[in-house]
C-alpha positions, 0 to 999 in steps of 0.5 A: 523455408527449408528449415521450416520444412524440417531440413536439418542438413545440406551437403555441399559439393565444394571440392576445393577452397582455392579459387584457381583450383575451382576455376580449373574444375569449372565449378562456377564457384569462388571461395567467397561464394562458398563462405557466404552460403555456408554462413547463411546455412549455419545462421538458420541452424542447418548443418552443412556437409562439405565434400572437399577433395584433394589432388586435382591438377594444380593442387599443392600443400598450400591449397590443401591447407586452405581446405583444412582451415575452412573445414575447421573454421566452419565445423559445427560438430555435427559430423566427422570431416575428412578430405579424400583424394580426387578420383578421375572416373571414366567419362569425366574431364579429369579422366581424359586429362589423365589420359592426355597426360600419360597417367592413365591408359584407358577405362580398364587400366583405371579400374584394374590398376589405378582405382583400388580404393576410393580413399587412396590416390588413383592418379597423382596430378600433383607435383608430390610423390604418392607417398608425400601425397598420402602423408599430407592427407594423413596429416590433414585428416588427423587434424580434422579427426582430432578436432572432431573428437576434442569437441565431442569430448568437451560436449560430453563432459559438459553434459556430465557436469550438468547431470552429476554436478548440477543434479539435472533431474531432466537428463535423459541420456547423453546427446550429440549436439552441435557447437 
């Protein structure tokens, strides 16, 4: 019904592709539920958007890899996929957990010293050093960016072949297309 009404994109707040992390976040989701929903979305030609974060309590390099593999597996080429660090905004349960763990003092401490850029780690809940954390995000996002631009390159080369080799007289400019 959504497709018939004109829906072309649904953005999902998945957050993690690890069942233990999802449970800790109290998302009410399991990995199998997420995959079923994404497959159903793709089956009706609606493009899914994925919000996935990294750095929640319990996250490891292995949980990060699960998220990267998921993003690569279900990439429809519609948009660049990236991962971002978790941000424990004041008032959220994770914010209060950060205070309890001694990683954060208060709201002022968060905004003046911790949250300097939403794409950088504000509070490190993992067992990685901050440098290791950022290196892991860099490596993961590099894989996602490489995948996206390789797919785009293939798409444009196919269009060029249709135009110049196939002499497609109905060609009306290069188009972004989904897988």
